[in-house]
C-alpha positions as CSV (number, residue, x, y, z in Angstrom):
1,M,88.2,25.2,44.0
2,K,84.6,24.5,44.4
3,S,83.3,21.2,43.0
4,F,81.0,21.4,40.0
5,S,80.8,17.7,39.3
6,D,77.3,17.2,40.7
7,D,76.0,20.3,38.9
8,L,77.4,19.2,35.5
9,V,76.2,15.7,35.9
10,A,72.7,17.0,36.7
11,L,72.8,19.3,33.7
12,R,73.9,16.5,31.4
13,K,71.0,14.4,32.6
14,R,68.5,17.2,32.0
15,L,69.8,17.9,28.6
16,T,69.6,14.2,27.6
17,E,66.0,14.1,28.8
18,A,65.2,17.3,26.8
19,E,66.6,15.7,23.7
20,G,64.3,12.8,24.3
21,Y,61.0,14.6,25.0
22,L,61.7,17.2,22.3
23,D,62.6,14.3,19.9
24,L,65.9,15.7,18.6
25,A,66.4,12.7,16.3
26,G,62.9,13.2,14.8
27,L,63.6,16.9,14.5
28,R,66.8,16.3,12.5
29,T,64.8,14.0,10.1
30,Q,62.0,16.6,9.8
31,L,64.6,19.3,9.2
32,A,66.2,17.4,6.4
33,D,62.8,16.9,4.7
34,L,61.9,20.6,5.2
35,E,65.3,21.7,3.7
36,H,64.4,19.7,0.6
37,E,61.0,21.3,0.4
38,V,62.4,24.8,1.0
39,G,64.9,24.2,-1.8
40,R,62.3,23.3,-4.4
41,P,62.2,25.9,-7.3
42,D,58.4,25.7,-7.5
43,L,57.9,26.3,-3.8
44,W,56.4,29.7,-4.2
45,D,53.9,28.7,-6.9
46,D,51.5,28.1,-4.0
47,Q,52.2,31.0,-1.7
48,D,50.1,29.7,1.2
49,K,51.8,26.4,1.2
50,A,55.2,28.1,0.9
51,R,54.5,30.2,4.0
52,E,53.5,27.1,5.9
53,V,56.6,25.2,4.9
54,T,59.0,28.1,5.6
55,T,57.4,28.8,8.9
56,E,57.7,25.2,10.0
57,Y,61.3,25.1,8.7
58,G,62.1,28.1,10.9
59,R,60.6,26.5,14.0
60,V,62.3,23.1,13.6
61,N,65.6,24.7,12.7
62,D,65.5,26.9,15.8
63,D,64.8,23.9,18.0
64,V,67.7,21.9,16.5
65,K,70.0,24.8,16.8
66,A,69.0,25.5,20.4
67,L,69.6,21.9,21.5
68,D,72.9,21.7,19.6
69,A,74.1,25.0,21.0
70,L,73.2,24.0,24.5
71,A,75.0,20.6,24.1
72,G,78.1,22.5,22.8
73,R,78.0,24.9,25.7
74,L,77.7,22.1,28.3
75,E,80.5,20.2,26.7
76,D,82.7,23.3,26.8
77,A,81.9,23.8,30.5
78,E,82.7,20.1,31.3
79,T,86.0,20.5,29.5
80,L,86.8,23.7,31.3
81,Y,86.1,22.1,34.6
82,E,88.3,19.1,33.8
83,M,91.2,21.4,32.9
84,A,90.7,23.5,36.0
85,Q,90.8,20.4,38.2
86,E,93.9,19.0,36.5
87,E,95.7,22.3,36.9
88,D,94.2,23.2,40.3
89,D,93.2,26.5,38.7
90,A,90.7,28.3,41.1
91,S,90.6,31.3,38.8
92,Q,88.1,29.5,36.6
93,E,85.6,29.1,39.4
94,A,83.6,32.3,38.7
95,E,83.4,31.6,35.0
96,L,82.2,28.0,35.6
97,A,79.6,29.3,38.1
98,R,78.3,31.7,35.5
99,E,78.2,29.0,32.8
100,V,76.4,26.5,35.0
101,A,73.8,29.1,36.0
102,E,73.2,30.1,32.3
103,I,72.9,26.5,31.1
104,D,70.5,25.8,34.0
105,R,68.4,28.8,32.8
106,Q,68.4,27.8,29.2
107,L,67.4,24.2,30.1
108,G,64.6,25.6,32.2
109,L,63.2,27.3,29.1
110,L,63.5,24.1,27.1
111,E,61.8,22.1,29.9
112,L,58.9,24.6,29.8
113,R,58.1,23.4,26.3
114,S,57.3,20.0,27.6
115,L,54.4,21.6,29.5
116,F,52.7,22.8,26.2
117,T,50.3,20.0,25.2
118,G,47.5,21.9,23.5
119,E,46.8,21.7,19.8
120,Y,47.3,25.5,19.4
121,D,49.8,26.2,22.1
122,E,52.5,27.4,19.5
123,R,50.1,29.8,17.9
124,D,49.6,33.6,18.2
125,A,46.8,34.7,20.6
126,V,43.9,37.0,20.3
127,C,43.2,38.7,23.7
128,E,40.2,40.6,24.9
129,I,40.0,42.6,28.1
130,H,36.7,43.7,29.5
131,A,36.0,45.9,32.6
132,K,33.6,44.1,35.0
133,D,32.2,45.1,38.4
134,G,33.7,48.1,40.0
135,G,32.7,51.1,37.9
136,T,35.5,53.6,37.1
137,D,37.9,51.5,39.2
138,A,37.2,48.5,37.0
139,Q,37.7,50.5,33.9
140,D,41.0,51.8,35.2
141,W,41.9,48.2,36.2
142,A,41.2,47.0,32.7
143,E,43.6,49.5,31.3
144,M,46.2,48.4,33.9
145,L,45.8,44.8,32.7
146,L,46.2,45.9,29.1
147,R,49.5,47.6,30.0
148,M,50.6,44.5,32.0
149,Y,50.2,42.1,29.1
150,L,51.7,44.4,26.6
151,R,54.7,44.9,28.8
152,W,55.0,41.1,29.3
153,A,54.9,40.5,25.5
154,E,57.5,43.2,25.0
155,K,59.8,41.6,27.5
156,R,59.5,38.2,25.8
157,G,60.2,39.7,22.4
158,F,56.7,39.1,21.2
159,A,55.0,41.5,18.7
160,T,51.7,43.0,19.6
161,E,48.9,44.6,17.6
162,I,46.1,46.5,19.3
163,D,43.0,46.1,17.1
164,E,40.4,47.9,19.2
165,V,40.1,50.0,22.4
166,S,36.9,51.4,23.9
167,A,37.6,54.2,26.3
168,G,36.1,54.3,29.8
169,Q,33.5,56.8,30.8
170,E,35.7,58.7,33.2
171,A,39.0,56.9,33.1
172,G,40.6,53.6,31.8
173,I,38.9,51.5,29.2
174,M,35.8,49.5,28.8
175,S,37.4,46.9,26.6
176,A,40.4,46.2,24.3
177,T,41.2,43.6,21.7
178,F,44.9,42.9,20.9
179,I,46.9,40.2,19.2
180,V,50.2,38.8,20.7
181,K,52.4,37.3,18.0
182,G,55.2,34.9,19.0
183,R,55.9,31.2,19.4
184,Y,53.8,29.7,22.3
185,A,52.0,33.0,22.8
186,Y,48.6,31.2,23.1
187,G,50.1,28.4,25.3
188,L,51.5,30.9,27.7
189,L,48.4,33.2,27.8
190,F,45.9,30.3,28.0
191,G,46.2,30.2,31.8
192,E,45.5,33.9,32.1
193,R,41.9,33.5,30.9
194,G,39.3,34.5,33.5
195,V,38.5,37.2,36.0
196,H,41.3,39.2,37.6
197,R,40.5,40.9,41.0
198,L,42.2,44.1,42.2
199,V,42.0,45.4,45.8
200,R,43.4,48.9,46.4
201,I,42.7,52.3,47.8
202,S,40.6,53.8,45.1
203,P,42.2,56.9,43.4
204,F,38.7,57.9,42.3
205,D,37.2,57.9,45.8
206,S,37.4,61.3,47.6
207,Q,37.3,59.5,50.9
208,A,40.2,57.2,49.9
209,R,38.3,54.0,50.7
210,R,39.4,50.5,49.7
211,Q,37.8,49.3,46.5
212,T,37.5,45.9,44.9
213,S,37.2,45.8,41.1
214,F,37.2,43.2,38.4
215,A,38.3,42.8,34.8
216,S,38.4,39.7,32.6
217,L,40.7,38.4,29.9
218,A,39.6,36.1,27.1
219,V,42.2,34.4,24.9
220,T,41.8,32.7,21.6
221,P,44.4,31.0,19.3
222,F,45.0,33.1,16.2
223,F,46.5,32.3,12.9
224,E,46.2,34.2,9.6
225,E,44.7,31.3,7.7
226,A,41.9,30.7,10.1
227,A,39.4,32.3,7.7
228,K,40.1,29.4,5.3
229,E,39.2,26.8,7.9
230,V,35.8,28.0,8.8
231,E,32.8,28.9,6.6
232,I,31.2,32.2,7.4
233,D,28.1,33.1,5.5
234,E,27.9,36.9,4.9
235,K,24.1,36.7,5.5
236,D,24.9,35.7,9.1
237,L,26.8,38.9,9.7
238,R,25.8,42.4,10.9
239,I,28.6,44.8,10.0
240,D,28.6,48.3,11.6
241,T,31.0,51.1,11.0
242,Y,31.9,53.8,13.5
243,R,34.5,56.4,14.3
244,S,37.6,55.2,15.9
245,S,38.0,56.0,19.6
246,G,40.7,55.7,22.2
247,A,43.7,57.8,23.4
248,G,44.3,59.2,19.9
249,G,47.5,59.4,18.0
250,Q,48.6,59.3,14.4
251,H,46.9,55.9,13.7
252,V,43.5,56.8,15.0
253,N,41.2,57.9,12.1
254,V,38.7,60.6,12.2
255,T,36.5,59.0,9.6
256,D,34.0,56.1,10.1
257,S,36.6,53.5,9.3
258,A,36.3,51.3,12.5
259,V,34.4,48.1,11.9
260,R,32.3,46.0,14.3
261,I,31.1,42.6,13.1
262,T,28.4,40.6,14.9
263,H,28.0,36.9,14.0
264,L,24.2,36.6,14.4
265,P,23.9,32.8,15.0
266,T,26.4,32.8,17.9
267,G,26.3,36.4,19.1
268,V,30.1,36.6,18.8
269,V,31.2,40.3,18.3
270,V,34.6,41.5,17.1
271,S,35.9,45.0,16.4
272,C,38.9,46.5,14.7
273,Q,39.8,50.2,14.4
274,N,43.6,50.1,14.2
275,E,44.0,49.8,10.4
276,R,44.1,52.8,8.1
277,S,41.0,51.9,6.1
278,Q,37.6,50.4,6.6
279,M,38.5,47.6,4.2
280,Q,41.6,46.7,6.2
281,N,39.7,46.9,9.5
282,K,37.0,44.6,8.1
283,A,39.6,42.1,6.8
284,R,41.3,41.9,10.2
285,A,38.0,41.7,12.1
286,M,37.0,38.7,9.8
287,Q,40.3,37.0,10.7
288,V,39.6,37.5,14.4
289,L,36.0,36.3,14.0
290,A,37.1,33.1,12.2
291,A,39.7,32.4,15.0
292,K,37.0,32.9,17.7
293,L,34.5,30.7,15.8
294,L,37.1,27.9,15.5
295,E,37.9,28.1,19.2
296,R,34.2,28.0,20.0
297,E,33.8,24.8,17.9
298,R,36.8,23.3,19.7
299,E,35.4,24.2,23.1
300,E,32.0,22.7,22.3
301,R,33.6,19.4,21.2
302,Q,35.7,19.4,24.4
303,A,32.6,20.1,26.5
304,Q,30.8,17.1,24.9
305,M,33.8,14.9,25.7
306,D,34.0,16.2,29.2
307,A,30.3,15.5,29.7
308,I,30.8,11.9,28.5
309,A,33.8,11.4,30.7
310,G,32.2,13.1,33.7
311,K,35.1,15.6,34.0
312,Q,34.6,18.2,36.7
313,V,36.0,21.6,35.6
314,Q,37.3,23.4,38.7
315,V,38.0,26.8,37.1
316,G,36.2,28.0,34.0
317,W,35.4,31.2,32.2
318,G,33.9,33.7,34.5
319,S,35.8,32.4,37.6
320,Q,38.1,34.6,39.5
321,I,41.6,33.2,38.8
322,R,43.9,35.7,40.5
323,S,43.9,38.5,43.1
324,Y,46.1,41.5,43.1
325,V,46.1,43.2,46.5
326,L,47.7,46.7,46.9
327,A,46.1,47.5,50.2
328,P,46.3,46.9,53.1
329,Y,49.2,44.7,52.1
330,Q,51.0,43.8,48.8
331,L,50.3,40.4,47.3
332,V,49.5,38.7,44.0
333,K,48.0,35.2,44.4
334,D,46.8,32.8,41.8
335,L,43.8,31.0,43.3
336,R,44.3,27.8,41.3
337,T,48.0,27.1,41.8
338,E,48.4,29.0,45.1
339,H,51.5,30.6,43.6
340,E,52.0,34.0,45.1
341,T,54.4,37.0,45.2
342,G,54.7,40.2,47.2
343,N,56.3,42.1,44.3
344,V,53.0,43.4,42.9
345,A,54.7,46.3,41.1
346,A,56.9,43.9,39.1
347,V,53.9,41.7,38.1
348,L,51.9,44.8,37.0
349,D,55.0,45.7,34.9
350,G,54.8,42.4,33.0
351,D,56.8,40.0,35.2
352,L,54.3,37.1,34.7
353,D,56.5,34.2,33.6
354,D,56.6,32.6,37.1
355,L,52.8,32.8,37.4
356,M,52.4,31.3,33.9
357,E,54.8,28.5,34.5
358,A,53.2,27.6,37.8
359,F,49.8,27.3,36.0
360,L,51.3,25.1,33.3
361,R,52.8,22.8,36.0
362,W,49.6,22.8,37.9
363,R,47.6,22.0,34.8
364,R,49.8,18.9,34.1
365,T,49.4,17.7,37.7
366,E,45.6,18.2,37.5
367,A,45.5,16.3,34.2
């Protein structure tokens, strides 16, 4: 029978380390405090506070359960291996191999959490895609990016909400705004900010020439209560209404219910056309605006700190972060981390986790 001793010892060490950097002892104490809060009869007298408490309780409870379940699974595997060794039972080898592989996978997911160091990494994310240089090809590329990120979110079990889509002139889209809802959505998508470059034989060129096109992704942390944390003077807003556009469907209105809000002091523009009424679209647009203004303030503070510290930013907004080559060869390459893959089709279908994890590890090394 194959020896699993080294594998199990290594897994035990990794689990112990995870319990340390995720502060399992602290999580248990926090969970006990939150259970007391959740059980208070007057909890829902303040609904905003109640939602905050119950959300935090759910997160902490999930973390404790995940660590405890993994510890139990590893203990079961260790026991099974000991029994198999004592009885010289090689029939358990396949089962042990599966368990070791699964525990390794789950530990990998836990270890990924240690790479999230940003203040808003656990938050939902507001994403904006814009077609850049490349004409119709760029607009088609922007739509491909939108599909890619929606597929990625679906595979991770994240909810998505498309707030606005502006159709392209001939094909694709000019822009789109969507929200990804799930734990660590912002932390994972943070590294996707920037310009994405596509090289392919253009389907819109009658001579089938190779075309390079560009589209950008902007990502902002989003939380429902953002509007309460930033003051927005109505006099600083220009609010325009227009008819919803896009691919159509039962949720696209034929009245002037879509809303575009321009924050005049900063020039920040947000749009929403997905809700059923103008009032609902305005409320959602105001939430997105508040989130973007909060992020703008945070970035300005960070820029001031970086200027004082003399920090050199290697890759910033507007920089090309990744190339997707479909011709003359197949390759996706991140220009910051040097991580690459030849399976372009899988990446465009939402298999982005390896690229995202490579960025998180690269960012920690750079820091």
